[in-house]
LUMPAKOL-868658 format. One record per residue (C-alpha): residue number from 1; x negated, y negated, z. Coordinates in steps of 0.05 Angstrom, whole numbers, plus 5000, padded with zeros to 4 digits. Example, Ala and Ser with C-alpha at 12.3 -4.5 7.8 and 13.67 -1.06 7.14 Angstrom:
2
<site><resi>1</resi><xx>4754</xx><yy>5090</yy><zz>5156</zz></site>
<site><resi>2</resi><xx>4727</xx><yy>5021</yy><zz>5143</zz></site>
//
This chain:
316
<site><resi>1</resi><xx>5436</xx><yy>8851</yy><zz>6073</zz></site>
<site><resi>2</resi><xx>5401</xx><yy>8846</yy><zz>6146</zz></site>
<site><resi>3</resi><xx>5433</xx><yy>8886</yy><zz>6195</zz></site>
<site><resi>4</resi><xx>5416</xx><yy>8880</yy><zz>6274</zz></site>
<site><resi>5</resi><xx>5431</xx><yy>8939</yy><zz>6319</zz></site>
<site><resi>6</resi><xx>5451</xx><yy>8927</yy><zz>6391</zz></site>
<site><resi>7</resi><xx>5393</xx><yy>8966</yy><zz>6426</zz></site>
<site><resi>8</resi><xx>5385</xx><yy>8931</yy><zz>6493</zz></site>
<site><resi>9</resi><xx>5457</xx><yy>8924</yy><zz>6509</zz></site>
<site><resi>10</resi><xx>5481</xx><yy>8987</yy><zz>6471</zz></site>
<site><resi>11</resi><xx>5521</xx><yy>9018</yy><zz>6531</zz></site>
<site><resi>12</resi><xx>5552</xx><yy>8951</yy><zz>6549</zz></site>
<site><resi>13</resi><xx>5577</xx><yy>8936</yy><zz>6481</zz></site>
<site><resi>14</resi><xx>5606</xx><yy>9005</yy><zz>6464</zz></site>
<site><resi>15</resi><xx>5647</xx><yy>8992</yy><zz>6531</zz></site>
<site><resi>16</resi><xx>5674</xx><yy>8926</yy><zz>6504</zz></site>
<site><resi>17</resi><xx>5680</xx><yy>8937</yy><zz>6430</zz></site>
<site><resi>18</resi><xx>5698</xx><yy>9002</yy><zz>6407</zz></site>
<site><resi>19</resi><xx>5724</xx><yy>9040</yy><zz>6346</zz></site>
<site><resi>20</resi><xx>5797</xx><yy>9059</yy><zz>6342</zz></site>
<site><resi>21</resi><xx>5787</xx><yy>9120</yy><zz>6296</zz></site>
<site><resi>22</resi><xx>5717</xx><yy>9150</yy><zz>6325</zz></site>
<site><resi>23</resi><xx>5696</xx><yy>9176</yy><zz>6385</zz></site>
<site><resi>24</resi><xx>5656</xx><yy>9121</yy><zz>6429</zz></site>
<site><resi>25</resi><xx>5607</xx><yy>9175</yy><zz>6447</zz></site>
<site><resi>26</resi><xx>5587</xx><yy>9192</yy><zz>6375</zz></site>
<site><resi>27</resi><xx>5596</xx><yy>9124</yy><zz>6338</zz></site>
<site><resi>28</resi><xx>5559</xx><yy>9060</yy><zz>6344</zz></site>
<site><resi>29</resi><xx>5569</xx><yy>8987</yy><zz>6334</zz></site>
<site><resi>30</resi><xx>5529</xx><yy>8949</yy><zz>6280</zz></site>
<site><resi>31</resi><xx>5529</xx><yy>8873</yy><zz>6277</zz></site>
<site><resi>32</resi><xx>5517</xx><yy>8842</yy><zz>6204</zz></site>
<site><resi>33</resi><xx>5499</xx><yy>8772</yy><zz>6222</zz></site>
<site><resi>34</resi><xx>5503</xx><yy>8746</yy><zz>6147</zz></site>
<site><resi>35</resi><xx>5577</xx><yy>8768</yy><zz>6145</zz></site>
<site><resi>36</resi><xx>5594</xx><yy>8761</yy><zz>6215</zz></site>
<site><resi>37</resi><xx>5622</xx><yy>8830</yy><zz>6225</zz></site>
<site><resi>38</resi><xx>5619</xx><yy>8883</yy><zz>6273</zz></site>
<site><resi>39</resi><xx>5620</xx><yy>8948</yy><zz>6235</zz></site>
<site><resi>40</resi><xx>5626</xx><yy>9024</yy><zz>6259</zz></site>
<site><resi>41</resi><xx>5567</xx><yy>9062</yy><zz>6232</zz></site>
<site><resi>42</resi><xx>5605</xx><yy>9126</yy><zz>6224</zz></site>
<site><resi>43</resi><xx>5670</xx><yy>9113</yy><zz>6189</zz></site>
<site><resi>44</resi><xx>5649</xx><yy>9038</yy><zz>6163</zz></site>
<site><resi>45</resi><xx>5711</xx><yy>9002</yy><zz>6189</zz></site>
<site><resi>46</resi><xx>5703</xx><yy>8928</yy><zz>6209</zz></site>
<site><resi>47</resi><xx>5719</xx><yy>8925</yy><zz>6285</zz></site>
<site><resi>48</resi><xx>5711</xx><yy>8851</yy><zz>6289</zz></site>
<site><resi>49</resi><xx>5704</xx><yy>8799</yy><zz>6232</zz></site>
<site><resi>50</resi><xx>5689</xx><yy>8722</yy><zz>6232</zz></site>
<site><resi>51</resi><xx>5634</xx><yy>8730</yy><zz>6283</zz></site>
<site><resi>52</resi><xx>5601</xx><yy>8669</yy><zz>6306</zz></site>
<site><resi>53</resi><xx>5521</xx><yy>8666</yy><zz>6304</zz></site>
<site><resi>54</resi><xx>5501</xx><yy>8645</yy><zz>6373</zz></site>
<site><resi>55</resi><xx>5427</xx><yy>8645</yy><zz>6358</zz></site>
<site><resi>56</resi><xx>5424</xx><yy>8578</yy><zz>6324</zz></site>
<site><resi>57</resi><xx>5457</xx><yy>8510</yy><zz>6337</zz></site>
<site><resi>58</resi><xx>5504</xx><yy>8486</yy><zz>6286</zz></site>
<site><resi>59</resi><xx>5555</xx><yy>8428</yy><zz>6280</zz></site>
<site><resi>60</resi><xx>5607</xx><yy>8410</yy><zz>6234</zz></site>
<site><resi>61</resi><xx>5599</xx><yy>8349</yy><zz>6186</zz></site>
<site><resi>62</resi><xx>5666</xx><yy>8321</yy><zz>6174</zz></site>
<site><resi>63</resi><xx>5649</xx><yy>8282</yy><zz>6107</zz></site>
<site><resi>64</resi><xx>5626</xx><yy>8342</yy><zz>6071</zz></site>
<site><resi>65</resi><xx>5659</xx><yy>8396</yy><zz>6110</zz></site>
<site><resi>66</resi><xx>5602</xx><yy>8443</yy><zz>6115</zz></site>
<site><resi>67</resi><xx>5563</xx><yy>8475</yy><zz>6170</zz></site>
<site><resi>68</resi><xx>5490</xx><yy>8446</yy><zz>6183</zz></site>
<site><resi>69</resi><xx>5436</xx><yy>8461</yy><zz>6233</zz></site>
<site><resi>70</resi><xx>5418</xx><yy>8411</yy><zz>6282</zz></site>
<site><resi>71</resi><xx>5345</xx><yy>8390</yy><zz>6270</zz></site>
<site><resi>72</resi><xx>5285</xx><yy>8414</yy><zz>6234</zz></site>
<site><resi>73</resi><xx>5241</xx><yy>8476</yy><zz>6262</zz></site>
<site><resi>74</resi><xx>5183</xx><yy>8450</yy><zz>6305</zz></site>
<site><resi>75</resi><xx>5113</xx><yy>8455</yy><zz>6266</zz></site>
<site><resi>76</resi><xx>5049</xx><yy>8427</yy><zz>6278</zz></site>
<site><resi>77</resi><xx>5047</xx><yy>8416</yy><zz>6203</zz></site>
<site><resi>78</resi><xx>5096</xx><yy>8361</yy><zz>6208</zz></site>
<site><resi>79</resi><xx>5067</xx><yy>8290</yy><zz>6237</zz></site>
<site><resi>80</resi><xx>5120</xx><yy>8290</yy><zz>6288</zz></site>
<site><resi>81</resi><xx>5122</xx><yy>8366</yy><zz>6298</zz></site>
<site><resi>82</resi><xx>5196</xx><yy>8367</yy><zz>6277</zz></site>
<site><resi>83</resi><xx>5213</xx><yy>8332</yy><zz>6346</zz></site>
<site><resi>84</resi><xx>5226</xx><yy>8262</yy><zz>6326</zz></site>
<site><resi>85</resi><xx>5298</xx><yy>8235</yy><zz>6335</zz></site>
<site><resi>86</resi><xx>5332</xx><yy>8187</yy><zz>6291</zz></site>
<site><resi>87</resi><xx>5397</xx><yy>8143</yy><zz>6298</zz></site>
<site><resi>88</resi><xx>5449</xx><yy>8168</yy><zz>6244</zz></site>
<site><resi>89</resi><xx>5473</xx><yy>8125</yy><zz>6196</zz></site>
<site><resi>90</resi><xx>5544</xx><yy>8134</yy><zz>6210</zz></site>
<site><resi>91</resi><xx>5578</xx><yy>8076</yy><zz>6244</zz></site>
<site><resi>92</resi><xx>5627</xx><yy>8116</yy><zz>6286</zz></site>
<site><resi>93</resi><xx>5626</xx><yy>8132</yy><zz>6357</zz></site>
<site><resi>94</resi><xx>5634</xx><yy>8196</yy><zz>6390</zz></site>
<site><resi>95</resi><xx>5711</xx><yy>8198</yy><zz>6385</zz></site>
<site><resi>96</resi><xx>5709</xx><yy>8185</yy><zz>6310</zz></site>
<site><resi>97</resi><xx>5731</xx><yy>8115</yy><zz>6317</zz></site>
<site><resi>98</resi><xx>5700</xx><yy>8056</yy><zz>6273</zz></site>
<site><resi>99</resi><xx>5649</xx><yy>8014</yy><zz>6310</zz></site>
<site><resi>100</resi><xx>5661</xx><yy>7940</yy><zz>6307</zz></site>
<site><resi>101</resi><xx>5620</xx><yy>7888</yy><zz>6265</zz></site>
<site><resi>102</resi><xx>5585</xx><yy>7860</yy><zz>6324</zz></site>
<site><resi>103</resi><xx>5565</xx><yy>7928</yy><zz>6348</zz></site>
<site><resi>104</resi><xx>5545</xx><yy>7951</yy><zz>6278</zz></site>
<site><resi>105</resi><xx>5491</xx><yy>7892</yy><zz>6275</zz></site>
<site><resi>106</resi><xx>5461</xx><yy>7913</yy><zz>6338</zz></site>
<site><resi>107</resi><xx>5460</xx><yy>7985</yy><zz>6319</zz></site>
<site><resi>108</resi><xx>5419</xx><yy>7967</yy><zz>6256</zz></site>
<site><resi>109</resi><xx>5371</xx><yy>7929</yy><zz>6295</zz></site>
<site><resi>110</resi><xx>5361</xx><yy>7991</yy><zz>6337</zz></site>
<site><resi>111</resi><xx>5355</xx><yy>8035</yy><zz>6279</zz></site>
<site><resi>112</resi><xx>5298</xx><yy>7987</yy><zz>6249</zz></site>
<site><resi>113</resi><xx>5258</xx><yy>7982</yy><zz>6319</zz></site>
<site><resi>114</resi><xx>5269</xx><yy>8062</yy><zz>6329</zz></site>
<site><resi>115</resi><xx>5236</xx><yy>8074</yy><zz>6260</zz></site>
<site><resi>116</resi><xx>5183</xx><yy>8026</yy><zz>6268</zz></site>
<site><resi>117</resi><xx>5164</xx><yy>8054</yy><zz>6338</zz></site>
<site><resi>118</resi><xx>5156</xx><yy>8124</yy><zz>6310</zz></site>
<site><resi>119</resi><xx>5120</xx><yy>8114</yy><zz>6246</zz></site>
<site><resi>120</resi><xx>5050</xx><yy>8085</yy><zz>6272</zz></site>
<site><resi>121</resi><xx>4979</xx><yy>8093</yy><zz>6245</zz></site>
<site><resi>122</resi><xx>4967</xx><yy>8162</yy><zz>6273</zz></site>
<site><resi>123</resi><xx>5034</xx><yy>8187</yy><zz>6243</zz></site>
<site><resi>124</resi><xx>5013</xx><yy>8159</yy><zz>6175</zz></site>
<site><resi>125</resi><xx>4950</xx><yy>8189</yy><zz>6180</zz></site>
<site><resi>126</resi><xx>4977</xx><yy>8257</yy><zz>6199</zz></site>
<site><resi>127</resi><xx>5032</xx><yy>8251</yy><zz>6147</zz></site>
<site><resi>128</resi><xx>4980</xx><yy>8238</yy><zz>6089</zz></site>
<site><resi>129</resi><xx>4938</xx><yy>8295</yy><zz>6113</zz></site>
<site><resi>130</resi><xx>4989</xx><yy>8345</yy><zz>6121</zz></site>
<site><resi>131</resi><xx>5016</xx><yy>8326</yy><zz>6050</zz></site>
<site><resi>132</resi><xx>4947</xx><yy>8344</yy><zz>6024</zz></site>
<site><resi>133</resi><xx>4948</xx><yy>8410</yy><zz>6067</zz></site>
<site><resi>134</resi><xx>5016</xx><yy>8434</yy><zz>6038</zz></site>
<site><resi>135</resi><xx>4984</xx><yy>8424</yy><zz>5968</zz></site>
<site><resi>136</resi><xx>4922</xx><yy>8461</yy><zz>5991</zz></site>
<site><resi>137</resi><xx>4971</xx><yy>8517</yy><zz>6012</zz></site>
<site><resi>138</resi><xx>4999</xx><yy>8526</yy><zz>5941</zz></site>
<site><resi>139</resi><xx>4934</xx><yy>8520</yy><zz>5905</zz></site>
<site><resi>140</resi><xx>4894</xx><yy>8571</yy><zz>5950</zz></site>
<site><resi>141</resi><xx>4960</xx><yy>8619</yy><zz>5970</zz></site>
<site><resi>142</resi><xx>4944</xx><yy>8615</yy><zz>6040</zz></site>
<site><resi>143</resi><xx>4987</xx><yy>8643</yy><zz>6097</zz></site>
<site><resi>144</resi><xx>5032</xx><yy>8599</yy><zz>6142</zz></site>
<site><resi>145</resi><xx>4989</xx><yy>8618</yy><zz>6206</zz></site>
<site><resi>146</resi><xx>4923</xx><yy>8593</yy><zz>6174</zz></site>
<site><resi>147</resi><xx>4959</xx><yy>8529</yy><zz>6154</zz></site>
<site><resi>148</resi><xx>4986</xx><yy>8517</yy><zz>6223</zz></site>
<site><resi>149</resi><xx>4918</xx><yy>8531</yy><zz>6253</zz></site>
<site><resi>150</resi><xx>4889</xx><yy>8479</yy><zz>6206</zz></site>
<site><resi>151</resi><xx>4940</xx><yy>8430</yy><zz>6227</zz></site>
<site><resi>152</resi><xx>4922</xx><yy>8448</yy><zz>6304</zz></site>
<site><resi>153</resi><xx>4848</xx><yy>8438</yy><zz>6291</zz></site>
<site><resi>154</resi><xx>4856</xx><yy>8375</yy><zz>6253</zz></site>
<site><resi>155</resi><xx>4901</xx><yy>8344</yy><zz>6307</zz></site>
<site><resi>156</resi><xx>4845</xx><yy>8357</yy><zz>6361</zz></site>
<site><resi>157</resi><xx>4794</xx><yy>8328</yy><zz>6310</zz></site>
<site><resi>158</resi><xx>4839</xx><yy>8263</yy><zz>6307</zz></site>
<site><resi>159</resi><xx>4842</xx><yy>8265</yy><zz>6388</zz></site>
<site><resi>160</resi><xx>4770</xx><yy>8267</yy><zz>6391</zz></site>
<site><resi>161</resi><xx>4762</xx><yy>8204</yy><zz>6341</zz></site>
<site><resi>162</resi><xx>4723</xx><yy>8240</yy><zz>6289</zz></site>
<site><resi>163</resi><xx>4773</xx><yy>8221</yy><zz>6235</zz></site>
<site><resi>164</resi><xx>4756</xx><yy>8147</yy><zz>6237</zz></site>
<site><resi>165</resi><xx>4703</xx><yy>8124</yy><zz>6181</zz></site>
<site><resi>166</resi><xx>4712</xx><yy>8189</yy><zz>6146</zz></site>
<site><resi>167</resi><xx>4754</xx><yy>8212</yy><zz>6089</zz></site>
<site><resi>168</resi><xx>4818</xx><yy>8243</yy><zz>6114</zz></site>
<site><resi>169</resi><xx>4815</xx><yy>8300</yy><zz>6056</zz></site>
<site><resi>170</resi><xx>4741</xx><yy>8314</yy><zz>6080</zz></site>
<site><resi>171</resi><xx>4763</xx><yy>8325</yy><zz>6152</zz></site>
<site><resi>172</resi><xx>4821</xx><yy>8365</yy><zz>6127</zz></site>
<site><resi>173</resi><xx>4776</xx><yy>8409</yy><zz>6087</zz></site>
<site><resi>174</resi><xx>4731</xx><yy>8421</yy><zz>6141</zz></site>
<site><resi>175</resi><xx>4786</xx><yy>8437</yy><zz>6190</zz></site>
<site><resi>176</resi><xx>4815</xx><yy>8487</yy><zz>6137</zz></site>
<site><resi>177</resi><xx>4747</xx><yy>8526</yy><zz>6126</zz></site>
<site><resi>178</resi><xx>4746</xx><yy>8533</yy><zz>6205</zz></site>
<site><resi>179</resi><xx>4811</xx><yy>8564</yy><zz>6203</zz></site>
<site><resi>180</resi><xx>4796</xx><yy>8606</yy><zz>6143</zz></site>
<site><resi>181</resi><xx>4733</xx><yy>8631</yy><zz>6183</zz></site>
<site><resi>182</resi><xx>4772</xx><yy>8645</yy><zz>6246</zz></site>
<site><resi>183</resi><xx>4829</xx><yy>8689</yy><zz>6207</zz></site>
<site><resi>184</resi><xx>4772</xx><yy>8719</yy><zz>6169</zz></site>
<site><resi>185</resi><xx>4793</xx><yy>8701</yy><zz>6100</zz></site>
<site><resi>186</resi><xx>4744</xx><yy>8701</yy><zz>6050</zz></site>
<site><resi>187</resi><xx>4742</xx><yy>8624</yy><zz>6029</zz></site>
<site><resi>188</resi><xx>4677</xx><yy>8588</yy><zz>6018</zz></site>
<site><resi>189</resi><xx>4667</xx><yy>8516</yy><zz>6038</zz></site>
<site><resi>190</resi><xx>4644</xx><yy>8502</yy><zz>5967</zz></site>
<site><resi>191</resi><xx>4709</xx><yy>8530</yy><zz>5942</zz></site>
<site><resi>192</resi><xx>4751</xx><yy>8491</yy><zz>5988</zz></site>
<site><resi>193</resi><xx>4711</xx><yy>8429</yy><zz>5974</zz></site>
<site><resi>194</resi><xx>4723</xx><yy>8442</yy><zz>5895</zz></site>
<site><resi>195</resi><xx>4797</xx><yy>8454</yy><zz>5906</zz></site>
<site><resi>196</resi><xx>4804</xx><yy>8388</yy><zz>5950</zz></site>
<site><resi>197</resi><xx>4765</xx><yy>8347</yy><zz>5906</zz></site>
<site><resi>198</resi><xx>4713</xx><yy>8326</yy><zz>5952</zz></site>
<site><resi>199</resi><xx>4637</xx><yy>8334</yy><zz>5957</zz></site>
<site><resi>200</resi><xx>4610</xx><yy>8396</yy><zz>5979</zz></site>
<site><resi>201</resi><xx>4556</xx><yy>8358</yy><zz>6020</zz></site>
<site><resi>202</resi><xx>4602</xx><yy>8311</yy><zz>6052</zz></site>
<site><resi>203</resi><xx>4648</xx><yy>8370</yy><zz>6072</zz></site>
<site><resi>204</resi><xx>4593</xx><yy>8411</yy><zz>6103</zz></site>
<site><resi>205</resi><xx>4563</xx><yy>8349</yy><zz>6145</zz></site>
<site><resi>206</resi><xx>4637</xx><yy>8337</yy><zz>6171</zz></site>
<site><resi>207</resi><xx>4642</xx><yy>8408</yy><zz>6185</zz></site>
<site><resi>208</resi><xx>4577</xx><yy>8412</yy><zz>6226</zz></site>
<site><resi>209</resi><xx>4601</xx><yy>8352</yy><zz>6265</zz></site>
<site><resi>210</resi><xx>4666</xx><yy>8383</yy><zz>6282</zz></site>
<site><resi>211</resi><xx>4637</xx><yy>8447</yy><zz>6307</zz></site>
<site><resi>212</resi><xx>4586</xx><yy>8417</yy><zz>6350</zz></site>
<site><resi>213</resi><xx>4634</xx><yy>8363</yy><zz>6378</zz></site>
<site><resi>214</resi><xx>4688</xx><yy>8408</yy><zz>6397</zz></site>
<site><resi>215</resi><xx>4646</xx><yy>8465</yy><zz>6415</zz></site>
<site><resi>216</resi><xx>4684</xx><yy>8518</yy><zz>6378</zz></site>
<site><resi>217</resi><xx>4655</xx><yy>8590</yy><zz>6369</zz></site>
<site><resi>218</resi><xx>4662</xx><yy>8603</yy><zz>6297</zz></site>
<site><resi>219</resi><xx>4662</xx><yy>8675</yy><zz>6275</zz></site>
<site><resi>220</resi><xx>4607</xx><yy>8701</yy><zz>6231</zz></site>
<site><resi>221</resi><xx>4623</xx><yy>8714</yy><zz>6158</zz></site>
<site><resi>222</resi><xx>4642</xx><yy>8783</yy><zz>6141</zz></site>
<site><resi>223</resi><xx>4600</xx><yy>8790</yy><zz>6076</zz></site>
<site><resi>224</resi><xx>4639</xx><yy>8859</yy><zz>6059</zz></site>
<site><resi>225</resi><xx>4701</xx><yy>8819</yy><zz>6046</zz></site>
<site><resi>226</resi><xx>4663</xx><yy>8772</yy><zz>5998</zz></site>
<site><resi>227</resi><xx>4630</xx><yy>8832</yy><zz>5965</zz></site>
<site><resi>228</resi><xx>4701</xx><yy>8852</yy><zz>5945</zz></site>
<site><resi>229</resi><xx>4724</xx><yy>8787</yy><zz>5925</zz></site>
<site><resi>230</resi><xx>4660</xx><yy>8772</yy><zz>5883</zz></site>
<site><resi>231</resi><xx>4664</xx><yy>8842</yy><zz>5850</zz></site>
<site><resi>232</resi><xx>4737</xx><yy>8833</yy><zz>5833</zz></site>
<site><resi>233</resi><xx>4725</xx><yy>8764</yy><zz>5806</zz></site>
<site><resi>234</resi><xx>4667</xx><yy>8791</yy><zz>5762</zz></site>
<site><resi>235</resi><xx>4717</xx><yy>8847</yy><zz>5743</zz></site>
<site><resi>236</resi><xx>4675</xx><yy>8905</yy><zz>5769</zz></site>
<site><resi>237</resi><xx>4701</xx><yy>8975</yy><zz>5771</zz></site>
<site><resi>238</resi><xx>4714</xx><yy>9002</yy><zz>5841</zz></site>
<site><resi>239</resi><xx>4657</xx><yy>9051</yy><zz>5836</zz></site>
<site><resi>240</resi><xx>4612</xx><yy>8991</yy><zz>5828</zz></site>
<site><resi>241</resi><xx>4644</xx><yy>8954</yy><zz>5888</zz></site>
<site><resi>242</resi><xx>4633</xx><yy>9010</yy><zz>5934</zz></site>
<site><resi>243</resi><xx>4559</xx><yy>9016</yy><zz>5913</zz></site>
<site><resi>244</resi><xx>4553</xx><yy>8942</yy><zz>5929</zz></site>
<site><resi>245</resi><xx>4585</xx><yy>8956</yy><zz>5996</zz></site>
<site><resi>246</resi><xx>4537</xx><yy>9013</yy><zz>6017</zz></site>
<site><resi>247</resi><xx>4474</xx><yy>8974</yy><zz>5990</zz></site>
<site><resi>248</resi><xx>4497</xx><yy>8914</yy><zz>6039</zz></site>
<site><resi>249</resi><xx>4501</xx><yy>8959</yy><zz>6097</zz></site>
<site><resi>250</resi><xx>4426</xx><yy>8974</yy><zz>6080</zz></site>
<site><resi>251</resi><xx>4409</xx><yy>8903</yy><zz>6076</zz></site>
<site><resi>252</resi><xx>4443</xx><yy>8886</yy><zz>6142</zz></site>
<site><resi>253</resi><xx>4414</xx><yy>8940</yy><zz>6182</zz></site>
<site><resi>254</resi><xx>4347</xx><yy>8920</yy><zz>6156</zz></site>
<site><resi>255</resi><xx>4357</xx><yy>8848</yy><zz>6175</zz></site>
<site><resi>256</resi><xx>4347</xx><yy>8820</yy><zz>6107</zz></site>
<site><resi>257</resi><xx>4406</xx><yy>8777</yy><zz>6106</zz></site>
<site><resi>258</resi><xx>4388</xx><yy>8732</yy><zz>6171</zz></site>
<site><resi>259</resi><xx>4377</xx><yy>8661</yy><zz>6149</zz></site>
<site><resi>260</resi><xx>4398</xx><yy>8665</yy><zz>6078</zz></site>
<site><resi>261</resi><xx>4460</xx><yy>8637</yy><zz>6036</zz></site>
<site><resi>262</resi><xx>4516</xx><yy>8690</yy><zz>6050</zz></site>
<site><resi>263</resi><xx>4539</xx><yy>8682</yy><zz>5977</zz></site>
<site><resi>264</resi><xx>4470</xx><yy>8690</yy><zz>5954</zz></site>
<site><resi>265</resi><xx>4463</xx><yy>8751</yy><zz>5990</zz></site>
<site><resi>266</resi><xx>4530</xx><yy>8776</yy><zz>5962</zz></site>
<site><resi>267</resi><xx>4509</xx><yy>8761</yy><zz>5888</zz></site>
<site><resi>268</resi><xx>4443</xx><yy>8787</yy><zz>5895</zz></site>
<site><resi>269</resi><xx>4463</xx><yy>8852</yy><zz>5923</zz></site>
<site><resi>270</resi><xx>4520</xx><yy>8863</yy><zz>5876</zz></site>
<site><resi>271</resi><xx>4471</xx><yy>8851</yy><zz>5817</zz></site>
<site><resi>272</resi><xx>4419</xx><yy>8901</yy><zz>5846</zz></site>
<site><resi>273</resi><xx>4470</xx><yy>8952</yy><zz>5859</zz></site>
<site><resi>274</resi><xx>4492</xx><yy>8954</yy><zz>5787</zz></site>
<site><resi>275</resi><xx>4465</xx><yy>9017</yy><zz>5747</zz></site>
<site><resi>276</resi><xx>4422</xx><yy>8992</yy><zz>5693</zz></site>
<site><resi>277</resi><xx>4438</xx><yy>9052</yy><zz>5651</zz></site>
<site><resi>278</resi><xx>4513</xx><yy>9049</yy><zz>5653</zz></site>
<site><resi>279</resi><xx>4548</xx><yy>9040</yy><zz>5586</zz></site>
<site><resi>280</resi><xx>4607</xx><yy>9012</yy><zz>5620</zz></site>
<site><resi>281</resi><xx>4573</xx><yy>8955</yy><zz>5655</zz></site>
<site><resi>282</resi><xx>4531</xx><yy>8941</yy><zz>5590</zz></site>
<site><resi>283</resi><xx>4593</xx><yy>8934</yy><zz>5550</zz></site>
<site><resi>284</resi><xx>4620</xx><yy>8882</yy><zz>5599</zz></site>
<site><resi>285</resi><xx>4558</xx><yy>8841</yy><zz>5596</zz></site>
<site><resi>286</resi><xx>4553</xx><yy>8834</yy><zz>5673</zz></site>
<site><resi>287</resi><xx>4494</xx><yy>8791</yy><zz>5680</zz></site>
<site><resi>288</resi><xx>4467</xx><yy>8745</yy><zz>5734</zz></site>
<site><resi>289</resi><xx>4502</xx><yy>8686</yy><zz>5706</zz></site>
<site><resi>290</resi><xx>4567</xx><yy>8722</yy><zz>5710</zz></site>
<site><resi>291</resi><xx>4558</xx><yy>8738</yy><zz>5781</zz></site>
<site><resi>292</resi><xx>4528</xx><yy>8674</yy><zz>5798</zz></site>
<site><resi>293</resi><xx>4595</xx><yy>8641</yy><zz>5769</zz></site>
<site><resi>294</resi><xx>4636</xx><yy>8691</yy><zz>5810</zz></site>
<site><resi>295</resi><xx>4597</xx><yy>8678</yy><zz>5877</zz></site>
<site><resi>296</resi><xx>4595</xx><yy>8603</yy><zz>5866</zz></site>
<site><resi>297</resi><xx>4517</xx><yy>8601</yy><zz>5866</zz></site>
<site><resi>298</resi><xx>4460</xx><yy>8589</yy><zz>5818</zz></site>
<site><resi>299</resi><xx>4426</xx><yy>8639</yy><zz>5780</zz></site>
<site><resi>300</resi><xx>4360</xx><yy>8623</yy><zz>5811</zz></site>
<site><resi>301</resi><xx>4388</xx><yy>8638</yy><zz>5878</zz></site>
<site><resi>302</resi><xx>4409</xx><yy>8705</yy><zz>5861</zz></site>
<site><resi>303</resi><xx>4343</xx><yy>8720</yy><zz>5826</zz></site>
<site><resi>304</resi><xx>4301</xx><yy>8697</yy><zz>5883</zz></site>
<site><resi>305</resi><xx>4343</xx><yy>8738</yy><zz>5937</zz></site>
<site><resi>306</resi><xx>4347</xx><yy>8802</yy><zz>5895</zz></site>
<site><resi>307</resi><xx>4275</xx><yy>8806</yy><zz>5885</zz></site>
<site><resi>308</resi><xx>4261</xx><yy>8797</yy><zz>5957</zz></site>
<site><resi>309</resi><xx>4310</xx><yy>8855</yy><zz>5976</zz></site>
<site><resi>310</resi><xx>4283</xx><yy>8896</yy><zz>5921</zz></site>
<site><resi>311</resi><xx>4214</xx><yy>8886</yy><zz>5949</zz></site>
<site><resi>312</resi><xx>4224</xx><yy>8899</yy><zz>6021</zz></site>
<site><resi>313</resi><xx>4273</xx><yy>8955</yy><zz>6008</zz></site>
<site><resi>314</resi><xx>4231</xx><yy>8988</yy><zz>5956</zz></site>
<site><resi>315</resi><xx>4286</xx><yy>8995</yy><zz>5907</zz></site>
<site><resi>316</resi><xx>4245</xx><yy>8983</yy><zz>5842</zz></site>
//
């Protein structure tokens, strides 16, 4: 049960609505929006019932005899942002009287032209893109804030004319990756391309074009988040992940991560931090192949990077 307290107007409400049984100075009125009741917090008596919720706009539907809310909530993930108006299908005037047949014919023409005017090429493009975005949200378990940010970036890209001549899903995947980078969510471009059923190279090329054209400042990748993600995906124990984080700190302080593939660095650091004599690690058979699969890179990449780190840090 959701309970809302009158904090801001506490004194004014107590002077207007008071409990008949309790002392006004010792009792407080509590509003339950769901049941539409005002309750005394001391004795529990219902002071007011059938309270109208004024925080939303409602209207009566005579056919179904139910309360419905006027319009959809505004959102960037809707092609019209939830602001599009429609001419209703009820052939009645404001007083409830039936409209004559001549006016109905004119009204039908108005409905047709109103619908045609609102669904243009841009709206169809946005509608298709945001349907795919909704699918990606479910597949990747992304929060609503990231989805709204992706829709905002995609709209900016469309206004700049970068969608023309490119696949909608590719541009959408690149926009989603930018949003994940800005919210520091550990999702790689290769991972998004795979889930989006698009080629990694094409998505990467579109991503670079968007960044250069729009001039967006993309935050750097937080490799520590990726260490935790890859470590959990490879089913490492918590102590092994902590060892990898400590080694990653040494690698960054030494400047060995500059100019290298982030996921390659992450995979190499995780493999290099594993104790070679640990029986638990040996029983789980955590090899380069397992870590490479969890990091989404090849074994050769991990092997080359970890040998370079091992040599420069003298860990061998």
